[in-house]
C-alpha positions as CSV (number, residue, x, y, z in Angstrom):
1,M,-38.9,87.2,142.8
2,L,-38.6,90.7,143.7
3,Q,-34.6,90.8,144.0
4,L,-34.5,88.7,140.6
5,I,-36.2,91.4,138.8
6,V,-34.0,94.5,140.5
7,F,-31.0,92.0,139.7
8,L,-32.1,91.7,136.2
9,G,-33.2,95.3,135.4
10,L,-30.2,96.8,136.9
11,T,-28.2,94.8,134.8
12,T,-29.9,95.5,132.2
13,A,-30.1,98.8,132.4
14,I,-26.3,99.4,132.5
15,A,-25.9,97.1,129.5
16,L,-28.3,99.4,127.6
17,L,-26.9,102.4,129.1
18,T,-23.4,101.7,127.9
19,W,-25.2,100.4,124.6
20,W,-26.4,103.7,123.9
21,H,-23.3,105.8,124.8
22,C,-20.8,103.8,122.7
23,R,-23.3,103.9,120.0
24,S,-23.9,108.1,119.9
25,A,-20.1,108.3,120.1
26,G,-19.7,106.8,117.0
27,R,-16.2,105.4,116.0
28,R,-12.9,107.3,115.6
29,G,-9.5,106.2,114.8
30,S,-7.4,103.6,113.8
31,D,-8.5,99.8,114.8
32,A,-6.1,99.5,117.2
33,K,-6.7,103.4,118.9
34,E,-10.4,102.6,119.0
35,Y,-10.4,99.3,120.0
36,F,-7.9,99.8,122.5
37,L,-7.5,103.5,124.1
38,A,-11.5,104.4,122.6
39,G,-10.4,106.8,120.0
40,G,-8.9,108.8,122.5
41,G,-12.1,110.0,123.2
42,L,-12.6,109.4,126.5
43,S,-13.6,112.9,129.1
44,W,-11.9,112.6,132.7
45,V,-15.5,111.2,134.2
46,F,-14.9,108.0,132.2
47,V,-11.2,108.2,133.0
48,A,-11.9,108.3,136.6
49,G,-14.6,105.7,136.5
50,S,-12.6,103.4,134.8
51,L,-9.7,103.5,137.1
52,T,-11.9,103.3,140.1
53,L,-13.7,100.5,139.4
54,T,-11.5,98.0,137.9
55,N,-9.8,98.5,141.0
56,I,-12.6,98.9,143.4
57,N,-14.6,95.1,142.9
58,T,-15.1,92.2,144.7
59,D,-11.4,91.0,145.4
60,T,-10.9,94.4,147.0
61,L,-14.2,94.5,148.9
62,V,-14.6,90.3,150.0
63,G,-10.4,90.3,150.8
64,W,-10.2,93.9,152.3
65,N,-13.0,93.0,154.5
66,G,-12.2,89.8,155.1
67,N,-9.1,91.1,157.1
68,Q,-11.4,92.7,159.7
69,M,-8.7,95.4,160.7
70,L,-7.7,98.9,160.1
71,L,-4.4,98.3,159.2
72,V,-5.1,97.7,155.0
73,L,-6.6,101.2,155.2
74,W,-2.7,101.9,154.4
75,W,-2.6,100.2,151.0
76,E,-6.0,101.9,149.9
77,L,-4.3,105.4,151.1
78,F,-0.9,105.0,149.5
79,G,-2.9,104.6,146.3
80,V,-3.8,108.0,146.1
81,A,0.1,108.5,146.0
82,G,0.5,106.2,143.2
83,L,-2.7,107.6,141.5
84,L,-0.9,111.4,141.5
85,L,2.6,109.8,140.3
86,L,0.6,108.7,137.6
87,A,-0.8,111.9,136.8
88,W,2.3,114.1,137.1
89,V,5.5,111.5,136.5
90,F,4.3,108.8,133.9
91,L,1.1,110.3,131.7
92,P,3.4,113.0,130.6
93,I,5.9,110.5,129.4
94,Y,3.2,108.2,127.6
95,Y,1.6,111.2,126.5
96,R,4.6,112.4,124.6
97,L,5.5,109.1,123.2
98,G,2.0,108.3,121.9
99,C,1.9,105.1,123.7
100,T,-1.1,102.6,123.1
101,T,0.5,100.1,125.8
102,V,3.2,100.9,128.6
103,T,5.4,98.6,126.9
104,E,6.5,100.9,124.1
105,L,8.0,103.5,126.8
106,L,10.3,100.3,127.3
107,E,10.7,99.9,123.3
108,R,11.5,103.4,123.1
109,R,14.4,104.0,126.1
110,Y,16.2,100.7,125.2
111,R,15.1,100.2,121.4
112,S,14.5,96.8,121.9
113,G,11.5,95.4,120.5
114,H,12.1,92.0,122.5
115,L,12.0,93.4,125.7
116,R,9.1,95.2,125.4
117,A,7.6,91.7,124.1
118,T,9.3,89.8,126.8
119,V,7.6,92.5,129.7
120,A,4.1,92.2,128.1
121,T,4.6,88.4,128.3
122,L,5.0,89.0,132.2
123,F,1.5,90.9,132.3
124,L,-0.3,88.8,130.6
125,L,0.8,85.8,132.9
126,G,-0.3,87.6,135.6
127,N,-3.4,89.0,134.0
128,V,-4.4,85.1,133.1
129,F,-3.0,83.3,136.3
130,V,-3.8,85.5,139.1
131,F,-6.0,88.7,138.3
132,L,-8.8,86.7,136.1
133,P,-9.3,83.7,137.8
134,V,-9.6,85.5,142.1
135,M,-11.8,88.0,140.4
136,L,-14.5,85.1,139.2
137,Y,-13.5,83.4,142.2
138,T,-13.8,86.3,144.8
139,S,-17.3,87.4,143.0
140,A,-18.8,83.7,143.0
141,L,-17.7,83.2,146.9
142,F,-19.7,86.3,147.4
143,L,-22.7,85.6,145.6
144,Q,-23.0,82.1,147.2
145,K,-22.5,83.6,150.8
146,L,-25.5,86.3,149.6
147,F,-28.2,84.6,148.3
148,G,-27.4,80.9,150.0
149,L,-27.3,79.4,146.2
150,E,-27.0,76.0,145.7
151,M,-24.6,76.6,142.8
152,S,-21.2,75.7,142.5
153,L,-18.4,78.4,142.7
154,M,-17.5,76.8,139.1
155,T,-21.2,77.5,138.1
156,I,-21.5,80.9,139.5
157,A,-18.1,82.3,138.0
158,T,-18.8,81.0,134.3
159,L,-21.6,82.7,133.9
160,T,-19.9,86.0,135.4
161,A,-17.1,85.2,133.1
162,V,-19.5,85.0,130.3
163,A,-21.3,88.3,130.9
164,G,-18.2,90.3,131.3
165,A,-16.2,89.4,128.5
166,A,-18.8,90.5,126.6
167,Y,-18.4,94.2,127.1
168,A,-14.9,93.8,126.3
169,I,-15.3,91.5,123.4
170,F,-18.1,93.9,121.6
171,G,-17.7,97.1,122.5
172,G,-13.5,97.3,123.6
173,L,-12.3,99.7,125.8
174,R,-15.4,102.4,125.2
175,A,-17.3,99.9,126.2
176,V,-15.6,98.7,129.1
177,A,-14.9,102.2,130.4
178,V,-18.5,103.9,129.8
179,S,-19.9,100.8,132.0
180,D,-17.1,101.2,134.5
181,T,-18.5,104.9,135.6
182,Y,-22.2,104.1,135.2
183,S,-21.7,100.5,137.5
184,G,-19.5,102.2,139.9
185,V,-22.1,105.0,140.9
186,L,-24.3,102.1,141.9
187,L,-21.5,99.9,143.7
188,F,-20.3,102.9,145.5
189,G,-23.6,103.8,146.8
190,M,-24.7,100.1,147.4
191,A,-21.5,99.7,149.7
192,A,-21.5,102.9,151.4
193,L,-25.4,102.3,152.4
194,V,-24.0,98.6,153.8
195,A,-21.4,99.9,155.4
196,V,-23.8,102.5,157.4
197,L,-26.1,100.0,158.2
198,A,-23.7,97.9,159.5
199,L,-22.6,100.4,162.2
200,D,-26.0,101.2,163.1
201,R,-26.0,97.4,164.0
202,V,-23.7,97.2,166.2
203,D,-24.8,100.3,167.5
204,W,-22.3,102.9,166.4
205,S,-19.5,100.6,168.1
206,W,-16.4,98.0,168.3
207,S,-15.8,97.6,171.8
208,E,-15.8,93.7,171.0
209,V,-12.9,94.4,168.5
210,P,-9.6,93.3,169.5
211,A,-7.4,96.9,170.0
212,E,-4.7,94.9,167.9
213,R,-7.5,95.4,164.8
214,L,-8.4,98.5,165.4
215,T,-4.4,100.5,165.2
216,M,-3.1,101.5,162.3
217,I,0.0,101.1,163.6
218,G,1.1,97.9,162.8
219,G,3.4,95.1,164.8
220,P,6.5,92.8,163.3
221,E,3.7,90.0,162.9
222,S,1.0,92.3,161.5
223,L,-0.4,92.3,157.7
224,V,1.0,96.0,157.6
225,P,4.0,96.0,159.8
226,W,4.8,100.1,160.5
227,P,8.4,99.9,158.5
228,I,7.2,98.9,155.0
229,L,5.4,101.9,155.1
230,F,8.8,103.6,154.5
231,T,10.1,100.7,152.1
232,G,8.3,99.4,149.2
233,M,4.8,99.8,149.6
234,I,5.0,102.7,147.5
235,L,6.9,100.3,145.0
236,W,3.5,98.5,145.1
237,Q,1.4,101.9,144.0
238,I,4.2,103.0,141.7
239,Y,4.0,99.5,139.7
240,Y,-0.3,99.1,140.1
241,W,-1.2,102.5,139.0
242,S,1.7,103.9,136.4
243,T,3.4,100.9,134.6
244,N,0.2,98.3,134.5
245,Q,-1.5,98.5,131.3
246,T,-5.0,97.2,132.6
247,I,-4.8,100.6,134.7
248,T,-2.5,102.9,132.9
249,Q,-5.0,102.2,129.1
250,R,-7.8,103.8,131.1
251,A,-5.6,107.3,131.4
252,L,-4.2,106.5,127.8
253,A,-7.8,106.5,126.1
254,A,-8.5,110.4,127.4
255,T,-8.7,113.1,124.6
256,S,-6.0,114.8,126.0
257,L,-3.1,114.3,128.8
258,R,-5.1,117.4,130.6
259,E,-8.2,115.4,130.9
260,A,-6.0,112.2,131.7
261,Q,-4.5,113.9,134.5
262,K,-8.2,115.6,135.9
263,G,-9.6,111.8,135.8
264,C,-6.7,110.8,137.9
265,Y,-7.0,113.2,140.3
266,A,-10.7,112.8,140.8
267,A,-10.3,108.9,141.6
268,A,-7.5,110.2,144.4
269,V,-10.4,111.9,146.0
270,I,-12.4,109.1,145.7
271,R,-9.8,106.8,146.5
272,A,-9.4,108.8,149.7
273,T,-12.6,109.7,150.8
274,L,-15.6,106.7,149.9
275,V,-13.2,103.7,149.1
276,P,-11.5,103.5,153.6
277,L,-15.5,103.7,154.3
278,I,-16.1,100.4,152.5
279,V,-13.3,98.5,152.5
280,V,-12.9,98.1,156.1
281,V,-15.9,99.2,158.4
282,P,-18.7,96.0,157.3
283,G,-15.8,94.0,158.4
284,L,-15.4,95.3,161.6
285,C,-18.5,95.6,162.0
286,A,-19.0,91.7,161.5
287,Y,-16.1,91.2,163.7
288,Q,-18.3,92.7,166.9
289,L,-21.3,90.3,166.1
290,H,-19.5,87.6,165.0
291,G,-16.1,87.7,165.5
292,P,-13.5,86.4,162.7
293,L,-15.0,85.3,159.2
294,G,-12.0,85.5,157.0
295,D,-13.2,86.1,153.5
296,A,-16.7,85.1,153.7
297,T,-17.1,88.0,155.9
298,Y,-18.4,90.5,153.0
299,G,-21.3,88.0,151.9
300,T,-22.4,87.5,155.8
301,I,-22.4,90.9,157.1
302,V,-24.5,92.4,153.3
303,G,-26.8,89.2,153.9
304,E,-27.6,90.5,157.6
305,V,-28.0,94.2,157.6
306,L,-29.4,94.7,153.7
307,P,-33.4,94.8,153.3
308,T,-34.1,91.7,151.4
309,G,-35.7,94.5,148.7
310,L,-32.1,96.2,147.9
311,T,-30.5,92.8,148.0
312,G,-31.0,92.1,144.2
313,A,-30.0,95.8,143.5
314,F,-26.4,94.8,145.7
315,A,-26.4,91.6,143.6
316,A,-26.4,93.7,140.6
317,A,-23.7,96.2,142.1
318,M,-21.2,93.2,142.8
319,V,-21.4,91.3,139.4
320,A,-21.1,95.1,137.4
321,A,-18.2,95.3,139.8
322,T,-16.6,92.0,139.0
323,M,-17.5,92.5,134.9
324,T,-16.0,95.7,134.9
325,S,-12.6,94.4,136.3
326,F,-12.8,91.1,135.0
327,N,-13.5,93.0,131.5
328,S,-11.2,95.8,131.9
329,T,-8.6,92.9,132.6
330,L,-9.2,91.0,129.1
331,N,-9.3,94.1,127.2
332,S,-5.8,95.0,128.6
333,S,-4.5,91.5,128.2
334,A,-5.5,91.7,124.7
335,A,-3.9,94.8,123.9
336,L,-0.8,94.0,125.2
337,Y,-0.9,90.2,122.9
338,V,-1.6,92.1,119.4
339,C,0.0,95.1,120.1
340,D,3.1,93.8,121.3
341,L,3.2,90.2,120.5
342,H,0.8,88.9,117.4
343,Q,1.7,91.8,115.5
344,R,5.0,92.3,115.6
345,Y,6.6,88.7,115.5
346,F,3.1,87.3,114.0
347,N,1.3,89.4,111.3
348,P,1.6,92.3,111.6
349,A,-1.3,93.0,109.3
350,A,-4.2,91.4,111.2
351,A,-7.5,92.8,111.9
352,V,-7.8,93.6,115.4
353,P,-11.3,93.1,116.7
354,R,-11.0,89.5,115.0
355,L,-7.7,89.1,116.6
356,S,-8.8,90.3,120.1
357,V,-12.1,88.5,120.3
358,T,-10.3,85.0,119.9
359,V,-7.7,86.2,122.7
360,Q,-10.0,87.3,124.9
361,V,-12.2,84.3,125.0
362,L,-9.2,82.0,125.3
363,F,-8.4,84.0,128.3
364,A,-11.6,84.0,129.7
365,I,-11.3,80.4,129.6
366,L,-8.3,79.8,130.9
367,G,-9.6,82.4,133.7
368,V,-12.5,80.2,134.8
369,A,-10.8,77.1,134.7
370,L,-8.2,78.4,137.0
371,V,-10.5,79.5,139.5
372,P,-10.0,76.2,141.9
373,V,-6.8,77.2,142.7
374,Y,-7.9,80.0,144.7
375,I,-11.1,78.1,146.7
376,G,-9.9,78.4,150.5
377,A,-7.4,80.7,150.5
378,E,-6.3,82.0,154.0
379,S,-6.8,85.5,153.0
380,I,-7.4,86.3,149.0
381,I,-6.4,89.5,148.9
382,Q,-2.9,89.2,150.9
383,L,-2.3,86.3,148.8
384,I,-2.8,88.2,145.4
385,Q,-0.5,90.8,147.2
386,E,2.2,88.8,147.7
387,L,1.9,87.0,144.2
388,I,2.2,90.1,141.6
389,G,5.7,90.9,143.5
390,V,7.3,87.9,141.6
391,F,7.0,89.6,138.1
392,S,5.8,93.2,139.6
393,I,9.0,94.4,141.1
394,P,10.9,92.8,138.2
395,I,9.0,94.8,135.8
396,L,9.0,98.3,137.9
397,S,12.9,97.9,138.0
398,A,13.3,97.9,133.8
399,F,11.0,101.2,133.9
400,V,13.1,102.3,136.7
401,I,16.1,102.0,135.0
402,G,14.9,102.9,131.4
403,L,13.9,106.2,133.4
404,L,16.7,107.1,135.3
405,F,20.0,106.1,132.7
406,D,20.3,105.8,129.1
407,D,23.1,103.7,127.5
408,V,22.1,100.6,129.0
409,D,21.6,97.4,126.8
410,A,18.0,95.5,126.5
411,R,19.7,92.2,127.1
412,A,20.7,93.3,130.5
413,V,17.2,94.1,131.4
414,I,16.1,91.2,130.4
415,A,18.5,89.3,132.6
416,T,17.3,91.7,135.1
417,L,13.6,90.0,134.8
418,V,14.7,86.8,135.6
419,F,17.2,87.2,138.5
420,G,14.4,89.5,139.8
421,A,11.7,87.3,139.9
422,V,14.1,84.7,141.3
423,L,15.3,86.7,144.1
424,Y,11.9,88.0,145.1
425,W,10.6,84.2,145.6
426,T,13.6,83.4,147.0
427,G,13.0,85.9,149.7
428,T,9.2,85.3,150.0
429,A,7.9,81.7,149.4
430,G,11.5,80.0,149.7
431,W,12.4,81.8,152.9
432,S,9.0,81.0,154.4
433,Q,9.3,76.9,153.1
434,L,12.9,76.7,155.0
435,H,11.9,78.3,158.0
436,A,8.8,76.2,158.4
437,A,10.7,73.3,158.2
438,N,13.6,74.5,160.1
439,P,12.0,76.8,162.4
440,E,15.0,77.1,165.4
441,S,18.0,77.7,162.8
442,V,16.2,79.3,159.8
443,P,14.8,83.3,160.9
444,H,11.5,84.1,160.3
445,P,11.2,85.6,156.9
446,L,11.0,89.1,156.2
447,H,7.3,90.8,155.4
448,F,7.2,90.6,151.2
449,V,7.1,94.3,150.9
450,H,10.6,94.7,152.7
451,V,11.8,91.7,150.1
452,G,10.4,93.9,147.5
453,A,12.3,97.3,147.8
454,I,15.9,94.8,148.4
455,T,14.7,93.3,145.0
456,L,14.1,96.4,142.9
457,L,17.7,98.4,144.5
458,L,19.8,94.9,143.7
459,N,18.1,95.0,140.4
460,S,19.2,98.2,139.7
461,G,22.2,97.4,141.0
462,F,22.5,93.7,138.6
463,A,21.5,95.6,135.6
464,L,23.7,98.2,135.7
465,L,26.9,95.4,136.1
466,V,25.8,93.2,133.6
467,N,25.4,96.3,131.2
468,R,28.9,97.3,132.5
469,W,30.5,93.9,132.4
470,G,28.5,91.6,130.1
471,C,27.3,93.9,127.1
472,G,30.1,96.4,127.1
473,R,28.5,99.5,127.4
474,H,28.5,102.1,130.6
475,A,25.6,103.8,131.5
476,T,24.8,107.6,132.6
477,L,22.3,109.1,134.1
478,H,19.5,110.5,131.8
479,R,19.4,114.3,131.1
480,S,16.4,115.1,133.2
481,T,17.8,112.9,136.3
482,R,21.0,115.3,136.5
483,S,18.9,118.2,136.0
């Protein structure tokens, strides 16, 4: 009963604080700017909070700790570079063009609304079919393990989706960003406490953890072989932090470019200092105590080390983290659909709030319905990284080509999106299946990060060839690139 009271009390407190802040801020700007960019009124504090909590959620804590090794830290450390590139390179461009969605940049560079709509559709497919159900699954799994709940994963996921969608549907991005920040204070405080208590439980020793789990130099068969640090890992970070609508939208909602950059710097500091503590230490401590546990690791160690009186507080923090990531993804998906698809092809005068509510309800239902697809995955976080490459690398190619070259036909880039998706899938899932069927004649597949780097290079060359020989246009380096 005490746990339940603490859980409900903290969850209600975050909701009330969010409502109070949004009510006192008032409304400003047009419907689309207000609903999807908070009227351009976020301070750097809320930009940093929303950037951090949109990224750090249950799939991160459950997934990275579930690998139970130090190597996964490279993904988080490279995220610092991704945030700095967002602040230094991409945000000045987005602000100069007055973008609401990142796809507006592509429309301006290629002078094609169809390309913008195509990339928006790819973003939506990734959000709805990968990110939303994974968030719901990992949060449901964590709560089930933490409390020993007899409810099914689907029931827990549904309740979480309903609560998370309420922020995005009724409050827009302003409510999402504010709740992210308040939730972040609670989550990081509780997650850091869990890490310290876990270290105390193992007497600050990982003597029973194999050396290969404590190294930062990954071998050829590891999750993070060291060569990928010099090939494609930074590409995933550029895509995620600089061209991904769900993330970039938070920085676009700041009061100014300078304020947005300050938010990115603050988020980078958090990622370099606090995030490593909470995403690997509990997992390694759990290995010291129990050996490999997979994605059940985090819920298990939290249930063991956290005092009973704080379990409800931690549950509130984890549910808040899931809801913030879930509602962030819902809000950005609605922005992509409304601004890039519906207003362009169906009804340019559609009422933004009403249409957004309908779209987000539909996306939330689809997210819940797809949860069973991910139940039982060997490593949920590794699965996410592999899946997003199918659309992230082709999308990143479109941005890279558009920023580096002038006079590129949009049709060549649309062809490249298809080419890149097929090429990446062939080099990852397709190759793996062939190797499994013929292990002696087909060599072991390359790491998916290597495949991503190769795909980006071949994609760029393919686009320029199609542009020259298929569309009859000769691309030239952009002026800023030449200088």
